[in-house]
Structure formats: C-alpha cells, structure tokens
CHARMM-style PDB file with segment names, atoms N, HN, CA, C and O in Angstrom:
ATOM      1  N   MET     1      90.821 -92.020 181.546  1.00  0.00      PROA
ATOM      2  CA  MET     1      90.108 -91.376 180.495  1.00  0.00      PROA
ATOM      3  C   MET     1      90.414 -92.066 179.170  1.00  0.00      PROA
ATOM      4  O   MET     1      91.400 -91.719 178.519  1.00  0.00      PROA
ATOM      5  N   PRO     2      89.605 -93.026 178.757  1.00  0.00      PROA
ATOM      6  CA  PRO     2      89.809 -93.633 177.470  1.00  0.00      PROA
ATOM      7  C   PRO     2      89.626 -92.649 176.298  1.00  0.00      PROA
ATOM      8  O   PRO     2      88.694 -91.845 176.292  1.00  0.00      PROA
ATOM      9  N   ILE     3      90.526 -92.728 175.316  1.00  0.00      PROA
ATOM     10  HN  ILE     3      91.283 -93.382 175.321  1.00  0.00      PROA
ATOM     11  CA  ILE     3      90.421 -91.913 174.094  1.00  0.00      PROA
ATOM     12  C   ILE     3      90.441 -92.889 172.953  1.00  0.00      PROA
ATOM     13  O   ILE     3      91.364 -93.688 172.796  1.00  0.00      PROA
ATOM     14  N   VAL     4      89.388 -92.803 172.153  1.00  0.00      PROA
ATOM     15  HN  VAL     4      88.638 -92.154 172.280  1.00  0.00      PROA
ATOM     16  CA  VAL     4      89.241 -93.665 170.971  1.00  0.00      PROA
ATOM     17  C   VAL     4      89.320 -92.819 169.710  1.00  0.00      PROA
ATOM     18  O   VAL     4      88.642 -91.801 169.574  1.00  0.00      PROA
ATOM     19  N   HSD     5      90.137 -93.254 168.827  1.00  0.00      PROA
ATOM     20  HN  HSD     5      90.687 -94.081 168.938  1.00  0.00      PROA
ATOM     21  CA  HSD     5      90.332 -92.519 167.494  1.00  0.00      PROA
ATOM     22  C   HSD     5      89.796 -93.438 166.425  1.00  0.00      PROA
ATOM     23  O   HSD     5      90.292 -94.553 166.262  1.00  0.00      PROA
ATOM     24  N   ILE     6      88.791 -92.995 165.693  1.00  0.00      PROA
ATOM     25  HN  ILE     6      88.388 -92.089 165.825  1.00  0.00      PROA
ATOM     26  CA  ILE     6      88.174 -93.812 164.619  1.00  0.00      PROA
ATOM     27  C   ILE     6      88.383 -93.082 163.320  1.00  0.00      PROA
ATOM     28  O   ILE     6      88.022 -91.911 163.195  1.00  0.00      PROA
ATOM     29  N   GLU     7      88.970 -93.766 162.338  1.00  0.00      PROA
ATOM     30  HN  GLU     7      89.264 -94.716 162.439  1.00  0.00      PROA
ATOM     31  CA  GLU     7      89.170 -93.253 161.052  1.00  0.00      PROA
ATOM     32  C   GLU     7      88.186 -93.909 160.043  1.00  0.00      PROA
ATOM     33  O   GLU     7      88.108 -95.133 159.935  1.00  0.00      PROA
ATOM     34  N   LEU     8      87.462 -93.071 159.332  1.00  0.00      PROA
ATOM     35  HN  LEU     8      87.526 -92.076 159.419  1.00  0.00      PROA
ATOM     36  CA  LEU     8      86.446 -93.591 158.402  1.00  0.00      PROA
ATOM     37  C   LEU     8      86.640 -92.944 157.014  1.00  0.00      PROA
ATOM     38  O   LEU     8      87.131 -91.822 156.889  1.00  0.00      PROA
ATOM     39  N   LEU     9      86.238 -93.692 155.994  1.00  0.00      PROA
ATOM     40  HN  LEU     9      85.838 -94.603 156.095  1.00  0.00      PROA
ATOM     41  CA  LEU     9      86.152 -93.032 154.647  1.00  0.00      PROA
ATOM     42  C   LEU     9      84.921 -92.146 154.713  1.00  0.00      PROA
ATOM     43  O   LEU     9      83.943 -92.493 155.375  1.00  0.00      PROA
ATOM     44  N   GLU    10      84.956 -91.009 154.037  1.00  0.00      PROA
ATOM     45  HN  GLU    10      85.751 -90.727 153.499  1.00  0.00      PROA
ATOM     46  CA  GLU    10      83.837 -90.113 154.025  1.00  0.00      PROA
ATOM     47  C   GLU    10      82.564 -90.823 153.477  1.00  0.00      PROA
ATOM     48  O   GLU    10      82.646 -91.827 152.768  1.00  0.00      PROA
ATOM     49  N   GLY    11      81.419 -90.269 153.829  1.00  0.00      PROA
ATOM     50  HN  GLY    11      81.352 -89.454 154.405  1.00  0.00      PROA
ATOM     51  CA  GLY    11      80.204 -90.769 153.278  1.00  0.00      PROA
ATOM     52  C   GLY    11      79.174 -91.202 154.296  1.00  0.00      PROA
ATOM     53  O   GLY    11      78.031 -91.465 153.922  1.00  0.00      PROA
ATOM     54  N   ARG    12      79.529 -91.288 155.578  1.00  0.00      PROA
ATOM     55  HN  ARG    12      80.457 -91.074 155.882  1.00  0.00      PROA
ATOM     56  CA  ARG    12      78.559 -91.613 156.615  1.00  0.00      PROA
ATOM     57  C   ARG    12      77.734 -90.405 157.000  1.00  0.00      PROA
ATOM     58  O   ARG    12      78.245 -89.285 157.004  1.00  0.00      PROA
ATOM     59  N   THR    13      76.514 -90.602 157.313  1.00  0.00      PROA
ATOM     60  HN  THR    13      76.099 -91.511 157.310  1.00  0.00      PROA
ATOM     61  CA  THR    13      75.680 -89.487 157.771  1.00  0.00      PROA
ATOM     62  C   THR    13      75.990 -89.193 159.208  1.00  0.00      PROA
ATOM     63  O   THR    13      76.591 -90.005 159.912  1.00  0.00      PROA
ATOM     64  N   GLN    14      75.569 -88.011 159.645  1.00  0.00      PROA
ATOM     65  HN  GLN    14      75.081 -87.351 159.074  1.00  0.00      PROA
ATOM     66  CA  GLN    14      75.788 -87.637 161.091  1.00  0.00      PROA
ATOM     67  C   GLN    14      75.039 -88.579 161.981  1.00  0.00      PROA
ATOM     68  O   GLN    14      75.516 -88.926 163.061  1.00  0.00      PROA
ATOM     69  N   GLU    15      73.830 -89.018 161.537  1.00  0.00      PROA
ATOM     70  HN  GLU    15      73.442 -88.736 160.660  1.00  0.00      PROA
ATOM     71  CA  GLU    15      73.074 -89.966 162.335  1.00  0.00      PROA
ATOM     72  C   GLU    15      73.821 -91.321 162.502  1.00  0.00      PROA
ATOM     73  O   GLU    15      73.768 -91.927 163.572  1.00  0.00      PROA
ATOM     74  N   GLN    16      74.515 -91.785 161.439  1.00  0.00      PROA
ATOM     75  HN  GLN    16      74.558 -91.292 160.570  1.00  0.00      PROA
ATOM     76  CA  GLN    16      75.280 -93.022 161.606  1.00  0.00      PROA
ATOM     77  C   GLN    16      76.484 -92.827 162.538  1.00  0.00      PROA
ATOM     78  O   GLN    16      76.814 -93.713 163.325  1.00  0.00      PROA
ATOM     79  N   LYS    17      77.109 -91.707 162.446  1.00  0.00      PROA
ATOM     80  HN  LYS    17      76.841 -90.987 161.807  1.00  0.00      PROA
ATOM     81  CA  LYS    17      78.265 -91.450 163.345  1.00  0.00      PROA
ATOM     82  C   LYS    17      77.709 -91.284 164.803  1.00  0.00      PROA
ATOM     83  O   LYS    17      78.332 -91.779 165.741  1.00  0.00      PROA
ATOM     84  N   ASP    18      76.601 -90.628 164.991  1.00  0.00      PROA
ATOM     85  HN  ASP    18      76.094 -90.226 164.229  1.00  0.00      PROA
ATOM     86  CA  ASP    18      76.065 -90.485 166.362  1.00  0.00      PROA
ATOM     87  C   ASP    18      75.793 -91.868 166.979  1.00  0.00      PROA
ATOM     88  O   ASP    18      76.155 -92.139 168.124  1.00  0.00      PROA
ATOM     89  N   ALA    19      75.151 -92.721 166.189  1.00  0.00      PROA
ATOM     90  HN  ALA    19      74.858 -92.501 165.258  1.00  0.00      PROA
ATOM     91  CA  ALA    19      74.855 -94.107 166.634  1.00  0.00      PROA
ATOM     92  C   ALA    19      76.098 -94.863 166.968  1.00  0.00      PROA
ATOM     93  O   ALA    19      76.156 -95.550 167.988  1.00  0.00      PROA
ATOM     94  N   MET    20      77.112 -94.751 166.117  1.00  0.00      PROA
ATOM     95  HN  MET    20      77.065 -94.193 165.289  1.00  0.00      PROA
ATOM     96  CA  MET    20      78.379 -95.453 166.310  1.00  0.00      PROA
ATOM     97  C   MET    20      79.017 -94.958 167.625  1.00  0.00      PROA
ATOM     98  O   MET    20      79.460 -95.761 168.446  1.00  0.00      PROA
ATOM     99  N   VAL    21      79.056 -93.683 167.805  1.00  0.00      PROA
ATOM    100  HN  VAL    21      78.697 -93.030 167.139  1.00  0.00      PROA
ATOM    101  CA  VAL    21      79.683 -93.045 169.026  1.00  0.00      PROA
ATOM    102  C   VAL    21      78.947 -93.573 170.275  1.00  0.00      PROA
ATOM    103  O   VAL    21      79.600 -93.873 171.274  1.00  0.00      PROA
ATOM    104  N   LYS    22      77.647 -93.691 170.247  1.00  0.00      PROA
ATOM    105  HN  LYS    22      77.116 -93.448 169.435  1.00  0.00      PROA
ATOM    106  CA  LYS    22      76.947 -94.196 171.403  1.00  0.00      PROA
ATOM    107  C   LYS    22      77.328 -95.572 171.675  1.00  0.00      PROA
ATOM    108  O   LYS    22      77.628 -95.893 172.825  1.00  0.00      PROA
ATOM    109  N   ASP    23      77.345 -96.467 170.663  1.00  0.00      PROA
ATOM    110  HN  ASP    23      77.102 -96.205 169.729  1.00  0.00      PROA
ATOM    111  CA  ASP    23      77.704 -97.865 170.838  1.00  0.00      PROA
ATOM    112  C   ASP    23      79.131 -98.062 171.287  1.00  0.00      PROA
ATOM    113  O   ASP    23      79.392 -98.891 172.159  1.00  0.00      PROA
ATOM    114  N   VAL    24      80.055 -97.326 170.717  1.00  0.00      PROA
ATOM    115  HN  VAL    24      79.842 -96.653 170.009  1.00  0.00      PROA
ATOM    116  CA  VAL    24      81.457 -97.421 171.135  1.00  0.00      PROA
ATOM    117  C   VAL    24      81.643 -96.941 172.612  1.00  0.00      PROA
ATOM    118  O   VAL    24      82.349 -97.571 173.399  1.00  0.00      PROA
ATOM    119  N   THR    25      81.016 -95.858 172.932  1.00  0.00      PROA
ATOM    120  HN  THR    25      80.443 -95.346 172.292  1.00  0.00      PROA
ATOM    121  CA  THR    25      81.031 -95.370 174.305  1.00  0.00      PROA
ATOM    122  C   THR    25      80.505 -96.437 175.293  1.00  0.00      PROA
ATOM    123  O   THR    25      81.118 -96.689 176.330  1.00  0.00      PROA
ATOM    124  N   ASP    26      79.355 -97.059 174.946  1.00  0.00      PROA
ATOM    125  HN  ASP    26      78.858 -96.855 174.103  1.00  0.00      PROA
ATOM    126  CA  ASP    26      78.802 -98.037 175.817  1.00  0.00      PROA
ATOM    127  C   ASP    26      79.762 -99.231 175.998  1.00  0.00      PROA
ATOM    128  O   ASP    26      79.943 -99.719 177.114  1.00  0.00      PROA
ATOM    129  N   ALA    27      80.375 -99.699 174.891  1.00  0.00      PROA
ATOM    130  HN  ALA    27      80.228 -99.303 173.985  1.00  0.00      PROA
ATOM    131  CA  ALA    27      81.330-100.799 174.924  1.00  0.00      PROA
ATOM    132  C   ALA    27      82.572-100.497 175.768  1.00  0.00      PROA
ATOM    133  O   ALA    27      82.994-101.304 176.597  1.00  0.00      PROA
ATOM    134  N   ILE    28      83.135 -99.332 175.537  1.00  0.00      PROA
ATOM    135  HN  ILE    28      82.792 -98.676 174.864  1.00  0.00      PROA
ATOM    136  CA  ILE    28      84.338 -98.923 176.286  1.00  0.00      PROA
ATOM    137  C   ILE    28      84.027 -98.799 177.777  1.00  0.00      PROA
ATOM    138  O   ILE    28      84.817 -99.227 178.618  1.00  0.00      PROA
ATOM    139  N   SER    29      82.916 -98.233 178.091  1.00  0.00      PROA
ATOM    140  HN  SER    29      82.273 -97.885 177.408  1.00  0.00      PROA
ATOM    141  CA  SER    29      82.502 -98.069 179.502  1.00  0.00      PROA
ATOM    142  C   SER    29      82.269 -99.438 180.146  1.00  0.00      PROA
ATOM    143  O   SER    29      82.729 -99.709 181.255  1.00  0.00      PROA
ATOM    144  N   LYS    30      81.553-100.280 179.431  1.00  0.00      PROA
ATOM    145  HN  LYS    30      81.179-100.060 178.530  1.00  0.00      PROA
ATOM    146  CA  LYS    30      81.269-101.617 179.957  1.00  0.00      PROA
ATOM    147  C   LYS    30      82.553-102.407 180.239  1.00  0.00      PROA
ATOM    148  O   LYS    30      82.685-103.014 181.302  1.00  0.00      PROA
ATOM    149  N   HSD    31      83.483-102.401 179.304  1.00  0.00      PROA
ATOM    150  HN  HSD    31      83.376-101.908 178.441  1.00  0.00      PROA
ATOM    151  CA  HSD    31      84.644-103.286 179.421  1.00  0.00      PROA
ATOM    152  C   HSD    31      85.866-102.666 180.133  1.00  0.00      PROA
ATOM    153  O   HSD    31      86.839-103.357 180.434  1.00  0.00      PROA
ATOM    154  N   THR    32      85.793-101.380 180.387  1.00  0.00      PROA
ATOM    155  HN  THR    32      85.003-100.818 180.142  1.00  0.00      PROA
ATOM    156  CA  THR    32      86.871-100.750 181.145  1.00  0.00      PROA
ATOM    157  C   THR    32      86.456-100.241 182.550  1.00  0.00      PROA
ATOM    158  O   THR    32      87.266-100.036 183.454  1.00  0.00      PROA
ATOM    159  N   GLY    33      85.183-100.065 182.642  1.00  0.00      PROA
ATOM    160  HN  GLY    33      84.525-100.232 181.908  1.00  0.00      PROA
ATOM    161  CA  GLY    33      84.675 -99.508 183.948  1.00  0.00      PROA
ATOM    162  C   GLY    33      84.719 -97.986 183.959  1.00  0.00      PROA
ATOM    163  O   GLY    33      84.318 -97.364 184.943  1.00  0.00      PROA
ATOM    164  N   ALA    34      85.189 -97.394 182.905  1.00  0.00      PROA
ATOM    165  HN  ALA    34      85.514 -97.899 182.106  1.00  0.00      PROA
ATOM    166  CA  ALA    34      85.223 -95.917 182.829  1.00  0.00      PROA
ATOM    167  C   ALA    34      83.838 -95.328 182.717  1.00  0.00      PROA
ATOM    168  O   ALA    34      83.007 -95.842 181.968  1.00  0.00      PROA
ATOM    169  N   PRO    35      83.573 -94.268 183.441  1.00  0.00      PROA
ATOM    170  CA  PRO    35      82.240 -93.611 183.267  1.00  0.00      PROA
ATOM    171  C   PRO    35      82.129 -93.136 181.838  1.00  0.00      PROA
ATOM    172  O   PRO    35      83.113 -92.754 181.205  1.00  0.00      PROA
ATOM    173  N   LYS    36      80.902 -93.170 181.347  1.00  0.00      PROA
ATOM    174  HN  LYS    36      80.102 -93.480 181.862  1.00  0.00      PROA
ATOM    175  CA  LYS    36      80.654 -92.756 179.944  1.00  0.00      PROA
ATOM    176  C   LYS    36      81.134 -91.309 179.671  1.00  0.00      PROA
ATOM    177  O   LYS    36      81.629 -90.983 178.592  1.00  0.00      PROA
ATOM    178  N   GLU    37      80.963 -90.475 180.695  1.00  0.00      PROA
ATOM    179  HN  GLU    37      80.562 -90.740 181.572  1.00  0.00      PROA
ATOM    180  CA  GLU    37      81.357 -89.047 180.561  1.00  0.00      PROA
ATOM    181  C   GLU    37      82.837 -88.898 180.397  1.00  0.00      PROA
ATOM    182  O   GLU    37      83.292 -87.836 179.972  1.00  0.00      PROA
ATOM    183  N   ASN    38      83.618 -89.910 180.714  1.00  0.00      PROA
ATOM    184  HN  ASN    38      83.248 -90.772 181.060  1.00  0.00      PROA
ATOM    185  CA  ASN    38      85.062 -89.833 180.576  1.00  0.00      PROA
ATOM    186  C   ASN    38      85.583 -90.467 179.265  1.00  0.00      PROA
ATOM    187  O   ASN    38      86.790 -90.462 179.021  1.00  0.00      PROA
ATOM    188  N   VAL    39      84.705 -90.997 178.443  1.00  0.00      PROA
ATOM    189  HN  VAL    39      83.724 -91.001 178.641  1.00  0.00      PROA
ATOM    190  CA  VAL    39      85.083 -91.640 177.182  1.00  0.00      PROA
ATOM    191  C   VAL    39      85.152 -90.537 176.106  1.00  0.00      PROA
ATOM    192  O   VAL    39      84.154 -89.860 175.857  1.00  0.00      PROA
ATOM    193  N   HSD    40      86.298 -90.357 175.483  1.00  0.00      PROA
ATOM    194  HN  HSD    40      87.109 -90.907 175.686  1.00  0.00      PROA
ATOM    195  CA  HSD    40      86.454 -89.356 174.446  1.00  0.00      PROA
ATOM    196  C   HSD    40      86.636 -90.070 173.101  1.00  0.00      PROA
ATOM    197  O   HSD    40      87.402 -91.031 173.020  1.00  0.00      PROA
ATOM    198  N   ILE    41      85.954 -89.623 172.056  1.00  0.00      PROA
ATOM    199  HN  ILE    41      85.332 -88.843 172.122  1.00  0.00      PROA
ATOM    200  CA  ILE    41      86.015 -90.225 170.745  1.00  0.00      PROA
ATOM    201  C   ILE    41      86.306 -89.186 169.703  1.00  0.00      PROA
ATOM    202  O   ILE    41      85.621 -88.169 169.590  1.00  0.00      PROA
ATOM    203  N   ILE    42      87.370 -89.473 168.921  1.00  0.00      PROA
ATOM    204  HN  ILE    42      87.926 -90.299 169.013  1.00  0.00      PROA
ATOM    205  CA  ILE    42      87.735 -88.558 167.831  1.00  0.00      PROA
ATOM    206  C   ILE    42      87.407 -89.322 166.505  1.00  0.00      PROA
ATOM    207  O   ILE    42      87.856 -90.450 166.302  1.00  0.00      PROA
ATOM    208  N   ILE    43      86.654 -88.704 165.664  1.00  0.00      PROA
ATOM    209  HN  ILE    43      86.290 -87.787 165.830  1.00  0.00      PROA
ATOM    210  CA  ILE    43      86.311 -89.284 164.327  1.00  0.00      PROA
ATOM    211  C   ILE    43      87.043 -88.457 163.265  1.00  0.00      PROA
ATOM    212  O   ILE    43      86.903 -87.237 163.183  1.00  0.00      PROA
ATOM    213  N   SER    44      87.832 -89.175 162.454  1.00  0.00      PROA
ATOM    214  HN  SER    44      87.946 -90.167 162.521  1.00  0.00      PROA
ATOM    215  CA  SER    44      88.463 -88.513 161.328  1.00  0.00      PROA
ATOM    216  C   SER    44      87.845 -89.067 160.026  1.00  0.00      PROA
ATOM    217  O   SER    44      87.926 -90.263 159.749  1.00  0.00      PROA
ATOM    218  N   ASP    45      87.224 -88.166 159.236  1.00  0.00      PROA
ATOM    219  HN  ASP    45      87.158 -87.195 159.462  1.00  0.00      PROA
ATOM    220  CA  ASP    45      86.684 -88.600 157.936  1.00  0.00      PROA
ATOM    221  C   ASP    45      87.733 -88.345 156.884  1.00  0.00      PROA
ATOM    222  O   ASP    45      88.225 -87.225 156.752  1.00  0.00      PROA
ATOM    223  N   MET    46      88.078 -89.366 156.137  1.00  0.00      PROA
ATOM    224  HN  MET    46      87.678 -90.276 156.244  1.00  0.00      PROA
ATOM    225  CA  MET    46      89.105 -89.253 155.060  1.00  0.00      PROA
ATOM    226  C   MET    46      88.377 -89.194 153.742  1.00  0.00      PROA
ATOM    227  O   MET    46      87.383 -89.889 153.529  1.00  0.00      PROA
ATOM    228  N   GLU    47      88.886 -88.349 152.854  1.00  0.00      PROA
ATOM    229  HN  GLU    47      89.693 -87.784 153.028  1.00  0.00      PROA
ATOM    230  CA  GLU    47      88.434 -88.357 151.468  1.00  0.00      PROA
ATOM    231  C   GLU    47      88.877 -89.703 150.862  1.00  0.00      PROA
ATOM    232  O   GLU    47      89.972 -90.198 151.131  1.00  0.00      PROA
ATOM    233  N   LYS    48      87.976 -90.281 150.026  1.00  0.00      PROA
ATOM    234  HN  LYS    48      87.087 -89.879 149.808  1.00  0.00      PROA
ATOM    235  CA  LYS    48      88.258 -91.557 149.486  1.00  0.00      PROA
ATOM    236  C   LYS    48      89.536 -91.615 148.654  1.00  0.00      PROA
ATOM    237  O   LYS    48      90.179 -92.663 148.586  1.00  0.00      PROA
ATOM    238  N   GLY    49      89.909 -90.516 148.026  1.00  0.00      PROA
ATOM    239  HN  GLY    49      89.386 -89.665 148.081  1.00  0.00      PROA
ATOM    240  CA  GLY    49      91.164 -90.452 147.276  1.00  0.00      PROA
ATOM    241  C   GLY    49      92.400 -90.442 148.086  1.00  0.00      PROA
ATOM    242  O   GLY    49      93.500 -90.586 147.553  1.00  0.00      PROA
ATOM    243  N   ASN    50      92.250 -90.274 149.384  1.00  0.00      PROA
ATOM    244  HN  ASN    50      91.357 -90.157 149.817  1.00  0.00      PROA
ATOM    245  CA  ASN    50      93.393 -90.250 150.364  1.00  0.00      PROA
ATOM    246  C   ASN    50      93.621 -91.607 151.056  1.00  0.00      PROA
ATOM    247  O   ASN    50      94.366 -91.706 152.032  1.00  0.00      PROA
ATOM    248  N   TYR    51      92.954 -92.659 150.518  1.00  0.00      PROA
ATOM    249  HN  TYR    51      92.349 -92.579 149.725  1.00  0.00      PROA
ATOM    250  CA  TYR    51      93.067 -93.957 151.145  1.00  0.00      PROA
ATOM    251  C   TYR    51      93.242 -95.036 150.044  1.00  0.00      PROA
ATOM    252  O   TYR    51      92.515 -95.047 149.050  1.00  0.00      PROA
ATOM    253  N   ALA    52      94.196 -95.913 150.242  1.00  0.00      PROA
ATOM    254  HN  ALA    52      94.787 -95.905 151.049  1.00  0.00      PROA
ATOM    255  CA  ALA    52      94.477 -96.933 149.196  1.00  0.00      PROA
ATOM    256  C   ALA    52      94.626 -98.295 149.830  1.00  0.00      PROA
ATOM    257  O   ALA    52      95.029 -98.433 150.986  1.00  0.00      PROA
ATOM    258  N   VAL    53      94.287 -99.304 149.035  1.00  0.00      PROA
ATOM    259  HN  VAL    53      93.960 -99.192 148.096  1.00  0.00      PROA
ATOM    260  CA  VAL    53      94.486-100.698 149.452  1.00  0.00      PROA
ATOM    261  C   VAL    53      95.094-101.420 148.252  1.00  0.00      PROA
ATOM    262  O   VAL    53      94.582-101.337 147.135  1.00  0.00      PROA
ATOM    263  N   GLY    54      96.187-102.125 148.501  1.00  0.00      PROA
ATOM    264  HN  GLY    54      96.602-102.192 149.409  1.00  0.00      PROA
ATOM    265  CA  GLY    54      96.794-102.909 147.462  1.00  0.00      PROA
ATOM    266  C   GLY    54      97.329-102.018 146.316  1.00  0.00      PROA
ATOM    267  O   GLY    54      97.366-102.453 145.165  1.00  0.00      PROA
ATOM    268  N   GLY    55      97.720-100.845 146.614  1.00  0.00      PROA
ATOM    269  HN  GLY    55      97.690-100.492 147.550  1.00  0.00      PROA
ATOM    270  CA  GLY    55      98.249 -99.897 145.611  1.00  0.00      PROA
ATOM    271  C   GLY    55      97.249 -99.188 144.754  1.00  0.00      PROA
ATOM    272  O   GLY    55      97.593 -98.568 143.748  1.00  0.00      PROA
ATOM    273  N   VAL    56      95.993 -99.284 145.164  1.00  0.00      PROA
ATOM    274  HN  VAL    56      95.714 -99.787 145.982  1.00  0.00      PROA
ATOM    275  CA  VAL    56      94.901 -98.689 144.407  1.00  0.00      PROA
ATOM    276  C   VAL    56      94.130 -97.738 145.366  1.00  0.00      PROA
ATOM    277  O   VAL    56      93.704 -98.177 146.434  1.00  0.00      PROA
ATOM    278  N   THR    57      93.949 -96.474 145.009  1.00  0.00      PROA
ATOM    279  HN  THR    57      94.296 -96.118 144.142  1.00  0.00      PROA
ATOM    280  CA  THR    57      93.175 -95.559 145.809  1.00  0.00      PROA
ATOM    281  C   THR    57      91.734 -95.839 145.673  1.00  0.00      PROA
ATOM    282  O   THR    57      91.264 -96.275 144.622  1.00  0.00      PROA
ATOM    283  N   LYS    58      90.987 -95.581 146.782  1.00  0.00      PROA
ATOM    284  HN  LYS    58      91.369 -95.227 147.636  1.00  0.00      PROA
ATOM    285  CA  LYS    58      89.530 -95.751 146.730  1.00  0.00      PROA
ATOM    286  C   LYS    58      88.945 -94.491 146.124  1.00  0.00      PROA
ATOM    287  O   LYS    58      89.434 -93.392 146.387  1.00  0.00      PROA
ATOM    288  N   LYS    59      87.936 -94.631 145.341  1.00  0.00      PROA
ATOM    289  HN  LYS    59      87.539 -95.524 145.128  1.00  0.00      PROA
ATOM    290  CA  LYS    59      87.320 -93.522 144.624  1.00  0.00      PROA
ATOM    291  C   LYS    59      85.857 -93.430 144.842  1.00  0.00      PROA
ATOM    292  OT1 LYS    59      85.207 -92.538 144.296  1.00  0.00      PROA
TER     293      LYS     59
END
C-alpha cells in the first residue's frame, strides 16, 4: 500500500489538486504495480507564512 505525502503552499484549486492526485496515482501504480485503489495520498496545504527559503518567509 503506497502512501504519498504531498506538501503544497496554499492557493491551488480543488480541481488542480484532483488532477494532481489522479496523475500521481497513475504514476505510482504504473511504476510499483500497486493497484490504484491501494494508493493513498495525503495533501498538506501550508500557509505561505509558514514556509521559508533562504531565511525569508513566503508571503
């Protein structure tokens, strides 16, 4: 049972996340042989102020 955890900065639409989940599920199934119904995906949306690069938070 593959489990995929994806962390994103907030701002994607539900339609974008749905399309991403489909593509990721297809890729995991193709490359591992796991049935699609066994692929679990967890999406974590982060507020931009909770993410930083090079000492600077994203806003």
